[in-house]
C-alpha positions in Angstrom: 17.0 -41.1 3.4 15.5 -37.6 3.5 14.0 -35.0 1.2 13.9 -35.8 -2.5 15.5 -39.2 -2.0 12.3 -40.5 -0.3 10.0 -39.3 -3.1 8.5 -42.1 -5.1 9.0 -40.0 -8.3 12.7 -39.7 -7.5 13.0 -43.5 -6.8 11.4 -44.3 -10.1 13.7 -41.7 -11.8 16.7 -43.6 -10.4 15.4 -46.9 -11.8 14.7 -45.3 -15.2 18.2 -43.7 -15.2 19.9 -47.0 -14.3 18.0 -49.1 -16.8 18.3 -46.4 -19.5 22.0 -46.4 -19.3 22.1 -50.2 -19.5 19.8 -50.1 -22.6 22.2 -47.7 -24.4 25.2 -49.8 -23.5 23.7 -53.1 -24.6 21.6 -52.2 -27.6 23.1 -49.0 -29.0 26.8 -49.9 -29.1 27.3 -49.2 -32.8 28.9 -45.8 -33.5 26.0 -44.9 -35.8 23.8 -44.6 -32.7 26.3 -42.2 -30.9 24.2 -39.1 -31.3 21.0 -41.0 -30.3 22.7 -42.3 -27.2 23.9 -38.8 -26.2 20.4 -37.5 -26.6 18.9 -40.4 -24.6 21.4 -40.1 -21.9 20.9 -36.3 -21.6 17.1 -36.6 -21.5 17.4 -39.4 -18.9 19.8 -37.4 -16.8 17.7 -34.2 -17.1 14.5 -36.1 -16.0 16.2 -37.3 -12.8 18.3 -34.3 -12.0 15.5 -31.8 -12.5 13.5 -33.7 -9.8 16.4 -33.2 -7.4 16.9 -29.5 -8.4 13.1 -28.8 -8.1 12.9 -30.3 -4.6 15.9 -28.1 -3.5 14.4 -24.9 -5.1 13.1 -22.4 -2.6 10.8 -20.7 -5.1 7.5 -22.6 -5.8 7.6 -21.1 -9.3 11.0 -22.6 -9.9 9.9 -25.9 -8.4 7.0 -26.1 -10.8 9.1 -25.1 -13.8 11.8 -27.7 -13.0 9.3 -30.4 -12.4 7.8 -29.5 -15.8 11.3 -29.7 -17.4 11.6 -33.2 -15.9 8.3 -34.2 -17.3 9.3 -32.9 -20.8 12.6 -34.8 -20.6 10.8 -38.1 -19.9 8.5 -37.4 -22.8 11.5 -37.0 -25.1 13.1 -40.2 -23.7 9.9 -42.2 -24.2 9.8 -41.1 -27.8 13.3 -42.4 -28.3 12.4 -45.8 -27.0 9.3 -45.9 -29.3 11.5 -44.9 -32.2 14.0 -47.6 -31.4 11.2 -50.2 -31.4 9.8 -48.9 -34.7 13.2 -48.9 -36.4 13.7 -52.5 -35.3 10.2 -53.4 -36.6 9.3 -54.5 -33.0 5.9 -53.9 -31.5 5.0 -51.4 -28.8 3.0 -53.3 -26.3 -0.7 -52.4 -25.7 -1.5 -51.0 -22.3 -3.6 -54.1 -21.5 -0.8 -56.6 -22.5 -0.2 -58.9 -19.5 3.5 -57.9 -19.6 2.6 -54.2 -19.3 0.2 -54.9 -16.4 3.0 -56.8 -14.6 5.4 -53.9 -15.0 2.8 -51.4 -14.0 2.1 -53.3 -10.8 5.8 -53.1 -9.7 6.3 -51.0 -6.5 9.4 -49.0 -6.1 11.3 -49.6 -2.9 12.7 -46.6 -1.1 15.0 -48.7 1.1 17.2 -49.9 -1.8 19.7 -47.7 -3.6 18.5 -49.3 -6.9 15.5 -51.3 -8.0 17.3 -53.1 -10.9 17.3 -56.5 -9.4 13.8 -56.2 -7.9 12.3 -55.2 -11.2 14.2 -57.8 -13.2 13.0 -60.6 -10.8 9.5 -59.1 -10.6 8.8 -58.9 -14.4 10.4 -62.3 -15.3 11.3 -60.8 -18.7 14.4 -61.6 -20.7 16.3 -58.2 -20.8 18.7 -59.5 -23.5 15.7 -58.9 -25.8 15.5 -55.3 -27.0 11.7 -55.6 -27.4 11.2 -56.5 -23.8 13.7 -53.9 -22.6 12.4 -51.0 -24.6 8.8 -51.8 -23.8 9.6 -52.0 -20.1 11.2 -48.6 -20.3 8.1 -47.2 -22.0 6.0 -48.6 -19.2 8.2 -47.1 -16.5 8.2 -43.7 -18.2 4.4 -43.7 -18.6 4.3 -44.4 -14.8 6.8 -41.6 -14.2 4.9 -39.2 -16.3 1.7 -40.0 -14.4 3.5 -39.4 -11.1 5.0 -36.1 -12.3 1.6 -34.9 -13.5 0.2 -35.6 -10.0 3.2 -33.8 -8.5 2.7 -30.8 -10.8 -1.0 -30.6 -9.9 -0.2 -30.6 -6.1 2.6 -28.0 -6.6 0.2 -25.7 -8.5 -2.5 -26.1 -5.8 0.1 -25.3 -3.1 1.1 -22.2 -5.1 -2.5 -21.0 -5.5 -3.2 -21.5 -1.8 0.1 -20.3 -0.3 1.6 -18.1 -2.9 5.2 -18.1 -4.1 8.5 -17.4 -2.4 8.8 -13.7 -3.5 5.2 -13.1 -2.6 5.7 -14.5 0.9 9.0 -12.6 1.4 7.2 -9.4 0.3 4.4 -10.1 2.8 7.0 -10.6 5.6 8.8 -7.4 4.6 5.5 -5.4 4.7 4.8 -6.8 8.2 8.2 -5.9 9.4 7.9 -2.4 8.1 4.5 -2.0 9.6 5.7 -3.3 13.0 9.0 -1.4 13.1 8.0 1.9 11.7 8.7 4.8 14.0 6.0 6.8 15.9 
């Protein structure tokens, strides 16, 4: 595994993507949820795919922008899960709830293509229950947003210290012209 695939933020994105799709298939089957499902799947996909695209981007400015888009997509997806719980009259777990603490302590494995089984076994939650499932998704997305915020901070620091792609190309061009100008 190389590049973006070894990033913790990407591994968690894969877990969120896989679980998000299962949630929609299991709990939003009714046609009345079709538009919601489309929106959730799009936000879920956007969150993951923008991490990939950002890591492949040569421009630091583009990298920062795409990471920000990923962050915004996860914010939208989290709101969908909160809405689902509210509409079902189910509670959103407090950040100090023992179930939340258990989920937050889960460590992603970069060796496995998916962490679905690991997380299911780790949390010991009944995922046939929409309250458990949606709250787990909210916990994972909070964790993802924290990681993305850290990534954005480090990208911004790198940009400030090293400059951007165009800036560095321009500097190389000036050096070339300086060194290769005639007598």
